[in-house]
Structure formats: C-alpha cells, structure tokens
CHARMM-style PDB file with segment names, atoms N, HN, CA, C and O in Angstrom:
ATOM      1  N   MET     1     -10.387  14.619  20.816  1.00  0.00      PROA
ATOM      2  CA  MET     1     -11.651  15.729  20.878  1.00  0.00      PROA
ATOM      3  C   MET     1     -12.534  15.196  19.766  1.00  0.00      PROA
ATOM      4  O   MET     1     -12.107  14.787  18.687  1.00  0.00      PROA
ATOM      5  N   ILE     2     -13.806  15.239  20.134  1.00  0.00      PROA
ATOM      6  HN  ILE     2     -14.153  15.570  21.011  1.00  0.00      PROA
ATOM      7  CA  ILE     2     -14.801  14.927  19.276  1.00  0.00      PROA
ATOM      8  C   ILE     2     -15.175  16.249  18.559  1.00  0.00      PROA
ATOM      9  O   ILE     2     -15.653  17.173  19.217  1.00  0.00      PROA
ATOM     10  N   LEU     3     -14.972  16.360  17.235  1.00  0.00      PROA
ATOM     11  HN  LEU     3     -14.585  15.610  16.700  1.00  0.00      PROA
ATOM     12  CA  LEU     3     -15.556  17.640  16.559  1.00  0.00      PROA
ATOM     13  C   LEU     3     -16.861  17.269  15.966  1.00  0.00      PROA
ATOM     14  O   LEU     3     -17.089  16.119  15.591  1.00  0.00      PROA
ATOM     15  N   ARG     4     -17.618  18.120  15.889  1.00  0.00      PROA
ATOM     16  HN  ARG     4     -17.432  19.054  16.194  1.00  0.00      PROA
ATOM     17  CA  ARG     4     -19.194  17.865  15.086  1.00  0.00      PROA
ATOM     18  C   ARG     4     -19.039  18.639  13.799  1.00  0.00      PROA
ATOM     19  O   ARG     4     -20.127  18.842  13.259  1.00  0.00      PROA
ATOM     20  N   ILE     5     -17.844  19.199  13.059  1.00  0.00      PROA
ATOM     21  HN  ILE     5     -16.961  19.034  13.498  1.00  0.00      PROA
ATOM     22  CA  ILE     5     -17.814  19.724  11.990  1.00  0.00      PROA
ATOM     23  C   ILE     5     -18.467  18.984  10.989  1.00  0.00      PROA
ATOM     24  O   ILE     5     -19.165  19.633  10.210  1.00  0.00      PROA
ATOM     25  N   LYS     6     -18.381  17.578  10.818  1.00  0.00      PROA
ATOM     26  HN  LYS     6     -17.814  17.051  11.451  1.00  0.00      PROA
ATOM     27  CA  LYS     6     -19.036  16.847   9.663  1.00  0.00      PROA
ATOM     28  C   LYS     6     -20.453  16.746   9.827  1.00  0.00      PROA
ATOM     29  O   LYS     6     -21.297  16.867   8.939  1.00  0.00      PROA
ATOM     30  N   ASP     7     -20.659  16.490  11.162  1.00  0.00      PROA
ATOM     31  HN  ASP     7     -19.974  16.392  11.883  1.00  0.00      PROA
ATOM     32  CA  ASP     7     -22.390  16.549  11.380  1.00  0.00      PROA
ATOM     33  C   ASP     7     -23.021  17.949  11.042  1.00  0.00      PROA
ATOM     34  O   ASP     7     -24.011  18.015  10.314  1.00  0.00      PROA
ATOM     35  N   LEU     8     -22.465  19.001  11.552  1.00  0.00      PROA
ATOM     36  HN  LEU     8     -21.661  18.947  12.143  1.00  0.00      PROA
ATOM     37  CA  LEU     8     -23.135  20.233  11.018  1.00  0.00      PROA
ATOM     38  C   LEU     8     -22.928  20.564   9.609  1.00  0.00      PROA
ATOM     39  O   LEU     8     -23.722  21.276   8.994  1.00  0.00      PROA
ATOM     40  N   ARG     9     -21.956  20.099   9.126  1.00  0.00      PROA
ATOM     41  HN  ARG     9     -21.311  19.521   9.626  1.00  0.00      PROA
ATOM     42  CA  ARG     9     -21.834  20.451   7.525  1.00  0.00      PROA
ATOM     43  C   ARG     9     -23.052  19.539   6.851  1.00  0.00      PROA
ATOM     44  O   ARG     9     -23.804  20.051   6.022  1.00  0.00      PROA
ATOM     45  N   GLU    10     -23.163  18.462   7.171  1.00  0.00      PROA
ATOM     46  HN  GLU    10     -22.552  18.046   7.845  1.00  0.00      PROA
ATOM     47  CA  GLU    10     -24.185  17.620   6.606  1.00  0.00      PROA
ATOM     48  C   GLU    10     -25.766  18.005   6.860  1.00  0.00      PROA
ATOM     49  O   GLU    10     -26.717  17.841   6.096  1.00  0.00      PROA
ATOM     50  N   ASP    11     -25.740  18.492   8.000  1.00  0.00      PROA
ATOM     51  HN  ASP    11     -24.968  18.625   8.621  1.00  0.00      PROA
ATOM     52  CA  ASP    11     -27.116  19.152   8.646  1.00  0.00      PROA
ATOM     53  C   ASP    11     -27.409  20.213   7.833  1.00  0.00      PROA
ATOM     54  O   ASP    11     -28.567  20.447   7.488  1.00  0.00      PROA
ATOM     55  N   ASN    12     -26.278  21.015   7.422  1.00  0.00      PROA
ATOM     56  HN  ASN    12     -25.338  20.825   7.702  1.00  0.00      PROA
ATOM     57  CA  ASN    12     -26.673  22.123   6.460  1.00  0.00      PROA
ATOM     58  C   ASN    12     -26.526  22.039   5.335  1.00  0.00      PROA
ATOM     59  O   ASN    12     -26.254  23.042   4.675  1.00  0.00      PROA
ATOM     60  N   ASP    13     -26.656  20.857   4.790  1.00  0.00      PROA
ATOM     61  HN  ASP    13     -26.877  20.042   5.326  1.00  0.00      PROA
ATOM     62  CA  ASP    13     -26.337  20.535   3.403  1.00  0.00      PROA
ATOM     63  C   ASP    13     -25.227  21.288   2.578  1.00  0.00      PROA
ATOM     64  O   ASP    13     -25.436  21.900   1.530  1.00  0.00      PROA
ATOM     65  N   LEU    14     -24.191  21.169   3.120  1.00  0.00      PROA
ATOM     66  HN  LEU    14     -24.021  20.672   3.971  1.00  0.00      PROA
ATOM     67  CA  LEU    14     -22.918  21.878   2.463  1.00  0.00      PROA
ATOM     68  C   LEU    14     -21.997  20.863   2.106  1.00  0.00      PROA
ATOM     69  O   LEU    14     -21.857  19.849   2.790  1.00  0.00      PROA
ATOM     70  N   THR    15     -21.344  21.094   1.037  1.00  0.00      PROA
ATOM     71  HN  THR    15     -21.458  21.918   0.482  1.00  0.00      PROA
ATOM     72  CA  THR    15     -20.061  20.170   0.784  1.00  0.00      PROA
ATOM     73  C   THR    15     -18.765  20.548   1.180  1.00  0.00      PROA
ATOM     74  O   THR    15     -18.411  21.710   1.377  1.00  0.00      PROA
ATOM     75  N   GLN    16     -17.997  19.448   1.302  1.00  0.00      PROA
ATOM     76  HN  GLN    16     -18.285  18.504   1.141  1.00  0.00      PROA
ATOM     77  CA  GLN    16     -16.448  19.793   1.976  1.00  0.00      PROA
ATOM     78  C   GLN    16     -16.006  21.006   1.238  1.00  0.00      PROA
ATOM     79  O   GLN    16     -15.528  21.975   1.828  1.00  0.00      PROA
ATOM     80  N   SER    17     -16.171  20.953  -0.112  1.00  0.00      PROA
ATOM     81  HN  SER    17     -16.559  20.166  -0.591  1.00  0.00      PROA
ATOM     82  CA  SER    17     -15.620  22.259  -0.913  1.00  0.00      PROA
ATOM     83  C   SER    17     -16.136  23.599  -0.494  1.00  0.00      PROA
ATOM     84  O   SER    17     -15.437  24.610  -0.430  1.00  0.00      PROA
ATOM     85  N   ARG    18     -17.424  23.533  -0.210  1.00  0.00      PROA
ATOM     86  HN  ARG    18     -17.992  22.711  -0.261  1.00  0.00      PROA
ATOM     87  CA  ARG    18     -18.008  24.849   0.315  1.00  0.00      PROA
ATOM     88  C   ARG    18     -17.527  25.417   1.543  1.00  0.00      PROA
ATOM     89  O   ARG    18     -17.111  26.571   1.641  1.00  0.00      PROA
ATOM     90  N   VAL    19     -17.598  24.513   2.555  1.00  0.00      PROA
ATOM     91  HN  VAL    19     -17.937  23.576   2.475  1.00  0.00      PROA
ATOM     92  CA  VAL    19     -16.826  24.766   3.785  1.00  0.00      PROA
ATOM     93  C   VAL    19     -15.445  25.146   3.674  1.00  0.00      PROA
ATOM     94  O   VAL    19     -15.025  25.999   4.456  1.00  0.00      PROA
ATOM     95  N   ALA    20     -14.634  24.613   2.771  1.00  0.00      PROA
ATOM     96  HN  ALA    20     -14.975  23.920   2.136  1.00  0.00      PROA
ATOM     97  CA  ALA    20     -13.317  24.854   2.638  1.00  0.00      PROA
ATOM     98  C   ALA    20     -13.386  26.156   1.997  1.00  0.00      PROA
ATOM     99  O   ALA    20     -12.446  26.852   2.379  1.00  0.00      PROA
ATOM    100  N   GLU    21     -14.115  26.728   1.198  1.00  0.00      PROA
ATOM    101  HN  GLU    21     -14.879  26.162   0.887  1.00  0.00      PROA
ATOM    102  CA  GLU    21     -14.219  28.238   0.646  1.00  0.00      PROA
ATOM    103  C   GLU    21     -14.476  29.202   1.950  1.00  0.00      PROA
ATOM    104  O   GLU    21     -13.830  30.218   2.204  1.00  0.00      PROA
ATOM    105  N   ILE    22     -15.454  28.717   2.647  1.00  0.00      PROA
ATOM    106  HN  ILE    22     -15.979  27.891   2.441  1.00  0.00      PROA
ATOM    107  CA  ILE    22     -15.769  29.718   3.747  1.00  0.00      PROA
ATOM    108  C   ILE    22     -14.676  29.665   4.835  1.00  0.00      PROA
ATOM    109  O   ILE    22     -14.588  30.612   5.617  1.00  0.00      PROA
ATOM    110  N   LEU    23     -13.896  28.687   4.921  1.00  0.00      PROA
ATOM    111  HN  LEU    23     -13.967  27.918   4.285  1.00  0.00      PROA
ATOM    112  CA  LEU    23     -12.556  28.443   5.844  1.00  0.00      PROA
ATOM    113  C   LEU    23     -11.502  29.172   5.002  1.00  0.00      PROA
ATOM    114  O   LEU    23     -10.519  29.642   5.575  1.00  0.00      PROA
ATOM    115  N   MET    24     -11.647  29.295   3.680  1.00  0.00      PROA
ATOM    116  HN  MET    24     -12.445  28.914   3.214  1.00  0.00      PROA
ATOM    117  CA  MET    24     -10.334  30.088   2.858  1.00  0.00      PROA
ATOM    118  C   MET    24      -9.217  28.803   2.979  1.00  0.00      PROA
ATOM    119  O   MET    24      -8.047  29.113   3.204  1.00  0.00      PROA
ATOM    120  N   CYS    25      -9.490  27.696   2.866  1.00  0.00      PROA
ATOM    121  HN  CYS    25     -10.440  27.445   2.684  1.00  0.00      PROA
ATOM    122  CA  CYS    25      -8.432  26.538   2.701  1.00  0.00      PROA
ATOM    123  C   CYS    25      -8.899  25.548   1.489  1.00  0.00      PROA
ATOM    124  O   CYS    25      -9.952  25.581   0.852  1.00  0.00      PROA
ATOM    125  N   ASP    26      -7.940  24.776   1.385  1.00  0.00      PROA
ATOM    126  HN  ASP    26      -7.085  24.749   1.903  1.00  0.00      PROA
ATOM    127  CA  ASP    26      -8.112  23.560   0.330  1.00  0.00      PROA
ATOM    128  C   ASP    26      -9.143  22.616   0.956  1.00  0.00      PROA
ATOM    129  O   ASP    26      -9.175  22.336   2.155  1.00  0.00      PROA
ATOM    130  N   GLN    27     -10.022  22.132  -0.024  1.00  0.00      PROA
ATOM    131  HN  GLN    27      -9.996  22.359  -0.997  1.00  0.00      PROA
ATOM    132  CA  GLN    27     -10.879  21.079   0.482  1.00  0.00      PROA
ATOM    133  C   GLN    27     -10.288  19.627   0.726  1.00  0.00      PROA
ATOM    134  O   GLN    27     -10.963  18.765   1.288  1.00  0.00      PROA
ATOM    135  N   SER    28      -9.162  19.426   0.336  1.00  0.00      PROA
ATOM    136  HN  SER    28      -8.614  20.126  -0.120  1.00  0.00      PROA
ATOM    137  CA  SER    28      -8.407  18.139   0.700  1.00  0.00      PROA
ATOM    138  C   SER    28      -7.976  18.309   2.344  1.00  0.00      PROA
ATOM    139  O   SER    28      -8.054  17.350   3.112  1.00  0.00      PROA
ATOM    140  N   LEU    29      -7.469  19.780   2.817  1.00  0.00      PROA
ATOM    141  HN  LEU    29      -7.405  20.559   2.193  1.00  0.00      PROA
ATOM    142  CA  LEU    29      -7.170  19.860   4.117  1.00  0.00      PROA
ATOM    143  C   LEU    29      -8.082  19.932   4.941  1.00  0.00      PROA
ATOM    144  O   LEU    29      -7.898  19.495   6.077  1.00  0.00      PROA
ATOM    145  N   TYR    30      -9.364  20.537   4.549  1.00  0.00      PROA
ATOM    146  HN  TYR    30      -9.514  20.892   3.627  1.00  0.00      PROA
ATOM    147  CA  TYR    30     -10.733  20.302   5.257  1.00  0.00      PROA
ATOM    148  C   TYR    30     -11.162  18.875   5.616  1.00  0.00      PROA
ATOM    149  O   TYR    30     -11.594  18.514   6.710  1.00  0.00      PROA
ATOM    150  N   SER    31     -10.962  18.059   4.440  1.00  0.00      PROA
ATOM    151  HN  SER    31     -10.611  18.353   3.551  1.00  0.00      PROA
ATOM    152  CA  SER    31     -11.413  16.930   4.601  1.00  0.00      PROA
ATOM    153  C   SER    31     -10.436  15.951   5.781  1.00  0.00      PROA
ATOM    154  O   SER    31     -10.859  15.145   6.610  1.00  0.00      PROA
ATOM    155  N   LYS    32      -9.248  16.295   5.544  1.00  0.00      PROA
ATOM    156  HN  LYS    32      -8.905  16.950   4.871  1.00  0.00      PROA
ATOM    157  CA  LYS    32      -8.454  16.074   6.899  1.00  0.00      PROA
ATOM    158  C   LYS    32      -8.798  16.202   8.341  1.00  0.00      PROA
ATOM    159  O   LYS    32      -8.654  15.318   9.185  1.00  0.00      PROA
ATOM    160  N   TYR    33      -9.320  17.529   8.551  1.00  0.00      PROA
ATOM    161  HN  TYR    33      -9.437  18.247   7.865  1.00  0.00      PROA
ATOM    162  CA  TYR    33      -9.967  18.025   9.683  1.00  0.00      PROA
ATOM    163  C   TYR    33     -11.081  17.471  10.080  1.00  0.00      PROA
ATOM    164  O   TYR    33     -11.390  17.518  11.271  1.00  0.00      PROA
ATOM    165  N   GLU    34     -11.944  16.797   9.064  1.00  0.00      PROA
ATOM    166  HN  GLU    34     -11.693  16.760   8.097  1.00  0.00      PROA
ATOM    167  CA  GLU    34     -13.275  16.242   9.463  1.00  0.00      PROA
ATOM    168  C   GLU    34     -12.760  14.653   9.937  1.00  0.00      PROA
ATOM    169  O   GLU    34     -13.319  13.978  10.802  1.00  0.00      PROA
ATOM    170  N   ARG    35     -11.649  14.278   9.204  1.00  0.00      PROA
ATOM    171  HN  ARG    35     -11.195  14.826   8.501  1.00  0.00      PROA
ATOM    172  CA  ARG    35     -11.430  12.743   9.684  1.00  0.00      PROA
ATOM    173  C   ARG    35     -10.239  12.664  10.697  1.00  0.00      PROA
ATOM    174  O   ARG    35      -9.690  11.585  10.921  1.00  0.00      PROA
ATOM    175  N   GLY    36      -9.825  13.895  11.340  1.00  0.00      PROA
ATOM    176  HN  GLY    36     -10.271  14.772  11.158  1.00  0.00      PROA
ATOM    177  CA  GLY    36      -9.220  13.909  12.455  1.00  0.00      PROA
ATOM    178  C   GLY    36      -7.734  13.780  12.285  1.00  0.00      PROA
ATOM    179  O   GLY    36      -6.974  13.813  13.253  1.00  0.00      PROA
ATOM    180  N   GLU    37      -7.291  13.620  10.939  1.00  0.00      PROA
ATOM    181  HN  GLU    37      -7.909  13.593  10.153  1.00  0.00      PROA
ATOM    182  CA  GLU    37      -6.063  13.409  10.539  1.00  0.00      PROA
ATOM    183  C   GLU    37      -5.014  14.783  10.822  1.00  0.00      PROA
ATOM    184  O   GLU    37      -3.802  14.748  11.037  1.00  0.00      PROA
ATOM    185  N   ARG    38      -5.800  15.833  10.753  1.00  0.00      PROA
ATOM    186  HN  ARG    38      -6.784  15.862  10.578  1.00  0.00      PROA
ATOM    187  CA  ARG    38      -4.948  17.223  11.098  1.00  0.00      PROA
ATOM    188  C   ARG    38      -5.900  17.951  12.184  1.00  0.00      PROA
ATOM    189  O   ARG    38      -7.128  17.878  12.224  1.00  0.00      PROA
ATOM    190  N   GLU    39      -5.099  18.630  13.004  1.00  0.00      PROA
ATOM    191  HN  GLU    39      -4.101  18.689  12.971  1.00  0.00      PROA
ATOM    192  CA  GLU    39      -5.652  19.353  14.010  1.00  0.00      PROA
ATOM    193  C   GLU    39      -6.247  20.718  13.278  1.00  0.00      PROA
ATOM    194  O   GLU    39      -5.529  21.368  12.519  1.00  0.00      PROA
ATOM    195  N   ILE    40      -7.387  21.037  13.518  1.00  0.00      PROA
ATOM    196  HN  ILE    40      -7.971  20.509  14.135  1.00  0.00      PROA
ATOM    197  CA  ILE    40      -7.911  22.214  12.844  1.00  0.00      PROA
ATOM    198  C   ILE    40      -7.466  23.475  13.929  1.00  0.00      PROA
ATOM    199  O   ILE    40      -7.579  23.363  15.150  1.00  0.00      PROA
ATOM    200  N   PRO    41      -6.953  24.660  13.252  1.00  0.00      PROA
ATOM    201  CA  PRO    41      -6.704  25.717  14.139  1.00  0.00      PROA
ATOM    202  C   PRO    41      -7.816  26.396  14.732  1.00  0.00      PROA
ATOM    203  O   PRO    41      -8.899  26.452  14.150  1.00  0.00      PROA
ATOM    204  N   LEU    42      -7.623  26.901  15.825  1.00  0.00      PROA
ATOM    205  HN  LEU    42      -6.743  26.855  16.298  1.00  0.00      PROA
ATOM    206  CA  LEU    42      -8.626  27.654  16.685  1.00  0.00      PROA
ATOM    207  C   LEU    42      -9.241  28.686  15.984  1.00  0.00      PROA
ATOM    208  O   LEU    42     -10.440  28.869  16.200  1.00  0.00      PROA
ATOM    209  N   LYS    43      -8.635  29.424  15.156  1.00  0.00      PROA
ATOM    210  HN  LYS    43      -7.662  29.275  14.980  1.00  0.00      PROA
ATOM    211  CA  LYS    43      -9.323  30.363  14.452  1.00  0.00      PROA
ATOM    212  C   LYS    43     -10.222  30.015  13.282  1.00  0.00      PROA
ATOM    213  O   LYS    43     -10.917  30.899  12.780  1.00  0.00      PROA
ATOM    214  N   LEU    44     -10.243  28.894  12.867  1.00  0.00      PROA
ATOM    215  HN  LEU    44      -9.679  28.176  13.275  1.00  0.00      PROA
ATOM    216  CA  LEU    44     -10.969  28.037  11.973  1.00  0.00      PROA
ATOM    217  C   LEU    44     -12.216  27.481  12.768  1.00  0.00      PROA
ATOM    218  O   LEU    44     -13.360  27.535  12.317  1.00  0.00      PROA
ATOM    219  N   LEU    45     -11.947  27.041  13.768  1.00  0.00      PROA
ATOM    220  HN  LEU    45     -11.017  26.997  14.134  1.00  0.00      PROA
ATOM    221  CA  LEU    45     -13.028  26.564  14.611  1.00  0.00      PROA
ATOM    222  C   LEU    45     -13.896  27.661  14.968  1.00  0.00      PROA
ATOM    223  O   LEU    45     -15.100  27.406  14.928  1.00  0.00      PROA
ATOM    224  N   VAL    46     -13.514  28.947  15.344  1.00  0.00      PROA
ATOM    225  HN  VAL    46     -12.537  29.155  15.377  1.00  0.00      PROA
ATOM    226  CA  VAL    46     -14.188  30.110  15.820  1.00  0.00      PROA
ATOM    227  C   VAL    46     -14.982  30.453  14.453  1.00  0.00      PROA
ATOM    228  O   VAL    46     -16.195  30.622  14.573  1.00  0.00      PROA
ATOM    229  N   ARG    47     -14.428  30.568  13.206  1.00  0.00      PROA
ATOM    230  HN  ARG    47     -13.443  30.431  13.108  1.00  0.00      PROA
ATOM    231  CA  ARG    47     -15.251  30.835  12.191  1.00  0.00      PROA
ATOM    232  C   ARG    47     -16.263  29.707  11.867  1.00  0.00      PROA
ATOM    233  O   ARG    47     -17.351  30.075  11.425  1.00  0.00      PROA
ATOM    234  N   LEU    48     -16.079  28.589  12.004  1.00  0.00      PROA
ATOM    235  HN  LEU    48     -15.195  28.290  12.363  1.00  0.00      PROA
ATOM    236  CA  LEU    48     -17.063  27.638  11.953  1.00  0.00      PROA
ATOM    237  C   LEU    48     -18.400  27.799  12.754  1.00  0.00      PROA
ATOM    238  O   LEU    48     -19.561  27.760  12.348  1.00  0.00      PROA
ATOM    239  N   ALA    49     -17.852  28.009  14.117  1.00  0.00      PROA
ATOM    240  HN  ALA    49     -16.909  28.040  14.447  1.00  0.00      PROA
ATOM    241  CA  ALA    49     -18.928  28.054  15.119  1.00  0.00      PROA
ATOM    242  C   ALA    49     -19.752  29.258  14.895  1.00  0.00      PROA
ATOM    243  O   ALA    49     -20.923  29.230  15.272  1.00  0.00      PROA
ATOM    244  N   GLU    50     -19.189  30.508  14.219  1.00  0.00      PROA
ATOM    245  HN  GLU    50     -18.237  30.531  13.912  1.00  0.00      PROA
ATOM    246  CA  GLU    50     -19.706  31.610  14.113  1.00  0.00      PROA
ATOM    247  C   GLU    50     -20.565  31.416  12.687  1.00  0.00      PROA
ATOM    248  O   GLU    50     -21.487  32.222  12.569  1.00  0.00      PROA
ATOM    249  N   HSD    51     -20.406  30.519  11.651  1.00  0.00      PROA
ATOM    250  HN  HSD    51     -19.656  29.864  11.747  1.00  0.00      PROA
ATOM    251  CA  HSD    51     -21.012  30.332  10.689  1.00  0.00      PROA
ATOM    252  C   HSD    51     -22.115  29.575  10.927  1.00  0.00      PROA
ATOM    253  O   HSD    51     -23.107  29.826  10.242  1.00  0.00      PROA
ATOM    254  N   TYR    52     -22.193  28.472  11.956  1.00  0.00      PROA
ATOM    255  HN  TYR    52     -21.388  28.268  12.513  1.00  0.00      PROA
ATOM    256  CA  TYR    52     -23.233  27.599  12.087  1.00  0.00      PROA
ATOM    257  C   TYR    52     -24.105  28.141  13.472  1.00  0.00      PROA
ATOM    258  O   TYR    52     -25.149  27.644  13.893  1.00  0.00      PROA
ATOM    259  N   ASN    53     -23.391  29.260  14.027  1.00  0.00      PROA
ATOM    260  HN  ASN    53     -22.542  29.665  13.686  1.00  0.00      PROA
ATOM    261  CA  ASN    53     -24.203  29.885  15.068  1.00  0.00      PROA
ATOM    262  C   ASN    53     -24.414  29.025  16.178  1.00  0.00      PROA
ATOM    263  O   ASN    53     -25.518  28.856  16.695  1.00  0.00      PROA
ATOM    264  N   VAL    54     -23.350  28.474  16.551  1.00  0.00      PROA
ATOM    265  HN  VAL    54     -22.453  28.611  16.131  1.00  0.00      PROA
ATOM    266  CA  VAL    54     -23.080  27.376  17.667  1.00  0.00      PROA
ATOM    267  C   VAL    54     -21.801  27.919  18.328  1.00  0.00      PROA
ATOM    268  O   VAL    54     -20.954  28.701  17.896  1.00  0.00      PROA
ATOM    269  N   SER    55     -21.938  27.117  19.788  1.00  0.00      PROA
ATOM    270  HN  SER    55     -22.626  26.482  20.139  1.00  0.00      PROA
ATOM    271  CA  SER    55     -20.907  27.559  20.685  1.00  0.00      PROA
ATOM    272  C   SER    55     -19.580  26.713  20.311  1.00  0.00      PROA
ATOM    273  O   SER    55     -19.676  25.634  19.726  1.00  0.00      PROA
ATOM    274  N   LEU    56     -18.243  27.309  20.712  1.00  0.00      PROA
ATOM    275  HN  LEU    56     -18.165  28.185  21.188  1.00  0.00      PROA
ATOM    276  CA  LEU    56     -17.278  26.362  20.597  1.00  0.00      PROA
ATOM    277  C   LEU    56     -17.386  25.177  21.415  1.00  0.00      PROA
ATOM    278  O   LEU    56     -16.933  24.078  21.092  1.00  0.00      PROA
ATOM    279  N   ASP    57     -17.997  25.437  22.480  1.00  0.00      PROA
ATOM    280  HN  ASP    57     -18.364  26.329  22.743  1.00  0.00      PROA
ATOM    281  CA  ASP    57     -18.096  24.263  23.215  1.00  0.00      PROA
ATOM    282  C   ASP    57     -18.925  22.959  22.635  1.00  0.00      PROA
ATOM    283  O   ASP    57     -18.604  21.781  22.792  1.00  0.00      PROA
ATOM    284  N   TYR    58     -19.956  23.416  21.997  1.00  0.00      PROA
ATOM    285  HN  TYR    58     -20.217  24.373  21.869  1.00  0.00      PROA
ATOM    286  CA  TYR    58     -20.914  22.598  21.118  1.00  0.00      PROA
ATOM    287  C   TYR    58     -19.907  21.988  20.039  1.00  0.00      PROA
ATOM    288  O   TYR    58     -19.720  20.773  19.987  1.00  0.00      PROA
ATOM    289  N   LEU    59     -19.269  22.880  19.183  1.00  0.00      PROA
ATOM    290  HN  LEU    59     -19.421  23.868  19.225  1.00  0.00      PROA
ATOM    291  CA  LEU    59     -18.465  22.303  18.078  1.00  0.00      PROA
ATOM    292  C   LEU    59     -17.486  21.429  18.432  1.00  0.00      PROA
ATOM    293  O   LEU    59     -17.208  20.513  17.658  1.00  0.00      PROA
ATOM    294  N   VAL    60     -16.755  21.586  19.755  1.00  0.00      PROA
ATOM    295  HN  VAL    60     -16.981  22.330  20.383  1.00  0.00      PROA
ATOM    296  CA  VAL    60     -15.768  20.489  19.968  1.00  0.00      PROA
ATOM    297  C   VAL    60     -16.215  19.378  20.928  1.00  0.00      PROA
ATOM    298  O   VAL    60     -15.422  18.644  21.518  1.00  0.00      PROA
ATOM    299  N   GLY    61     -17.608  19.314  21.040  1.00  0.00      PROA
ATOM    300  HN  GLY    61     -18.252  19.910  20.561  1.00  0.00      PROA
ATOM    301  CA  GLY    61     -18.389  18.178  21.851  1.00  0.00      PROA
ATOM    302  C   GLY    61     -18.274  18.289  23.417  1.00  0.00      PROA
ATOM    303  O   GLY    61     -18.492  17.339  24.169  1.00  0.00      PROA
ATOM    304  N   ARG    62     -17.967  19.344  23.761  1.00  0.00      PROA
ATOM    305  HN  ARG    62     -17.789  20.116  23.151  1.00  0.00      PROA
ATOM    306  CA  ARG    62     -17.999  19.483  25.504  1.00  0.00      PROA
ATOM    307  C   ARG    62     -19.269  20.014  25.941  1.00  0.00      PROA
ATOM    308  O   ARG    62     -19.350  20.369  27.117  1.00  0.00      PROA
ATOM    309  N   THR    63     -20.277  20.127  25.182  1.00  0.00      PROA
ATOM    310  HN  THR    63     -20.211  19.839  24.226  1.00  0.00      PROA
ATOM    311  CA  THR    63     -21.677  20.300  25.629  1.00  0.00      PROA
ATOM    312  C   THR    63     -22.747  19.648  24.537  1.00  0.00      PROA
ATOM    313  O   THR    63     -22.360  19.278  23.428  1.00  0.00      PROA
ATOM    314  N   ASN    64     -23.796  19.570  24.859  1.00  0.00      PROA
ATOM    315  HN  ASN    64     -24.110  19.871  25.760  1.00  0.00      PROA
ATOM    316  CA  ASN    64     -24.634  19.021  23.830  1.00  0.00      PROA
ATOM    317  C   ASN    64     -25.837  20.267  23.508  1.00  0.00      PROA
ATOM    318  O   ASN    64     -26.884  20.115  22.878  1.00  0.00      PROA
ATOM    319  N   LYS    65     -25.344  21.464  24.121  1.00  0.00      PROA
ATOM    320  HN  LYS    65     -24.494  21.587  24.633  1.00  0.00      PROA
ATOM    321  CA  LYS    65     -26.486  22.771  23.952  1.00  0.00      PROA
ATOM    322  C   LYS    65     -25.625  23.687  22.879  1.00  0.00      PROA
ATOM    323  O   LYS    65     -24.536  24.232  23.059  1.00  0.00      PROA
ATOM    324  N   LYS    66     -26.597  23.678  21.520  1.00  0.00      PROA
ATOM    325  HN  LYS    66     -27.482  23.235  21.373  1.00  0.00      PROA
ATOM    326  CA  LYS    66     -25.899  24.406  20.569  1.00  0.00      PROA
ATOM    327  C   LYS    66     -25.938  25.846  20.976  1.00  0.00      PROA
ATOM    328  O   LYS    66     -24.991  26.510  20.553  1.00  0.00      PROA
ATOM    329  N   GLU    67     -26.805  26.462  21.689  1.00  0.00      PROA
ATOM    330  HN  GLU    67     -27.574  25.923  22.033  1.00  0.00      PROA
ATOM    331  CA  GLU    67     -26.920  27.964  22.176  1.00  0.00      PROA
ATOM    332  C   GLU    67     -25.653  28.364  22.586  1.00  0.00      PROA
ATOM    333  O   GLU    67     -24.844  27.656  23.186  1.00  0.00      PROA
ATOM    334  N   ILE    68     -25.482  29.716  22.185  1.00  0.00      PROA
ATOM    335  HN  ILE    68     -26.140  30.291  21.697  1.00  0.00      PROA
ATOM    336  CA  ILE    68     -24.468  30.659  22.675  1.00  0.00      PROA
ATOM    337  C   ILE    68     -24.804  31.390  23.796  1.00  0.00      PROA
ATOM    338  O   ILE    68     -25.676  32.253  23.696  1.00  0.00      PROA
ATOM    339  N   ASN    69     -24.158  31.149  25.024  1.00  0.00      PROA
ATOM    340  HN  ASN    69     -23.450  30.448  25.106  1.00  0.00      PROA
ATOM    341  CA  ASN    69     -24.609  31.743  26.319  1.00  0.00      PROA
ATOM    342  C   ASN    69     -23.727  33.385  26.046  1.00  0.00      PROA
ATOM    343  O   ASN    69     -22.548  33.511  25.718  1.00  0.00      PROA
ATOM    344  N   GLU    70     -24.703  34.460  26.297  1.00  0.00      PROA
ATOM    345  HN  GLU    70     -25.661  34.357  26.564  1.00  0.00      PROA
ATOM    346  CA  GLU    70     -24.178  35.792  26.063  1.00  0.00      PROA
ATOM    347  C   GLU    70     -24.189  36.648  27.388  1.00  0.00      PROA
ATOM    348  OT1 GLU    70     -23.778  37.808  27.378  1.00  0.00      PROA
TER     349      GLU     70
END
C-alpha cells in the first residue's frame, strides 16, 4: 500500500513528533508507519485524513484526488 503520510506531513511543514502528538502515539512508532515497517491502524488513518482534510482513498494512494466526496 502506498501511503502519502510522509508527503502530506512535509507539505504541511510538520515534524514527525508533531504528527505523533496529533495521533497520540510515540514519534518512533509514527516513524515506523512512514517507513512502512509497521501497519498503521485504520483509526489513525482516519484521524490523519481528517487532519489533512483529504479522503482516505487519497491518503492510501487509491486516487490522486484529494477532495472528499460528500
């Protein structure tokens, strides 16, 4: 699965530590999510999609459209 979490974090000028705070997890664990060493739980993907205001499909690389269809 292609995650865009690193690209979105960098595009928003956030550190891994800041995103880890948002997700309420340890920075080292978040780093493993970015590197694909650990699978990120769905609830954290939802939280990231909400934070970045993008769809889950965009976040996981299923579409290139950032917009959320309502």
